[in-house]
N, C-alpha and C positions, 0 to 999 in steps of 0.2 A: 334572734330566735335562740332559745336555749332548750332544745328538745333532746335532752340527754336522759337515757334510762339509767336509773340507779338500782343497785342490788335490792331486791325485794323478795319476800317469802310469799309467793302466790303462784298461781298456775297460768298467768298471762303469757302470751306468746311474745318473746323478746325479738323474734326474727321476722315479724310481719306487721303490717298495718291493716289488719282485718282482711287482707287478701294475700294469697299465697305467692303471687307473682305480679310484678309490675315492670313495664319496659323502662330501661335506663334508671333502675332503682339503685341508689347508692347509700351506704351507711358508713360510718367512720368509727374505728376502734382505736382508742389511745392506749397502746401497750408500752409507752415510753415511761420508764421508771425515773423518779427524782427530777421531774420537770414540772413547772407550773402548768396550769390548764392552758389549752390552746383554743384559738378561734380558727375555724375551718371554713373556707370559702371554696365553692366549686363553681367556676364560671362567675356569674354575678349573684349566685345564691349562697347566702350565709347558712350553713347547715349546723353550726355549733358556735356559740360565743364563749363558752367556758367548759371545754371538754377535759375533764380531769382524768388522771391516770386510772386505768381500769374501766373507764366508762365507754359506752357504745351508744351511738345515736340510733334513732329509728330510721327506716328507709325513707329517703326523699327522692322524688322523681326529678331528674334534671334532663337537660337536652342531650340527646345521643350524639356521639362524635367526640372530637378532641375538646377537652375542657382544661382550663388552668386551675390546678388545685393549689391553694395557698394555706400554709399553716403559720399562724402568727401568735405572738404572745400578747398579753394584755397591754403591754407598753408599746405595741405596734411593731416590734422586732419580727422580721420575717425569717422563720427557720427554714422553710422549704417553699419553693414556688416552681412548679413544673407542669407541663402538659401531660395529660393522661387520656387514654381513649376510653370512653364510656360506651359499652356495647348495648345491645337491646335486652340484655338480661339483668340480673341483679349482681351488684358488685360490692365488696367490702374493701375499704381503704384502711390499711393498718399503719398506725404511726408507731415507730419503734426506734430505739437507739441502736446504732450500728458501730460498735467499738469506739474509737477515738474520732470517728467522722461525725459524730453528733446525730441529729435526727434525720431519719430517712423515711419517706412514705412509700409503702409498697402496696401493690394491688393484689387482692385475692378475690376470685369470683366465688359467689355462694352457690 
């Protein structure tokens, strides 16, 4: 699945999927500069297969609770794989570079 929102000049809502709230809704923002696109998997759900820098996915509903988030490159290299708690609200996972430590995935709730 490659459900990535690209910058557009229109009035569409980039922050919703026709409903203003969904339980355990997750989207991913790639804020990592100078990296190739990422594949993002949450649990067993592939939420993006080619998430380029500056792109954000639509909200996807996943299972609530602890899920393993995996950020990998097109060559299969795993940059980050860690468990995160997905609550009953809507969550944004931000991918960013953290100094010399490389890629770090952080959670921000929407």
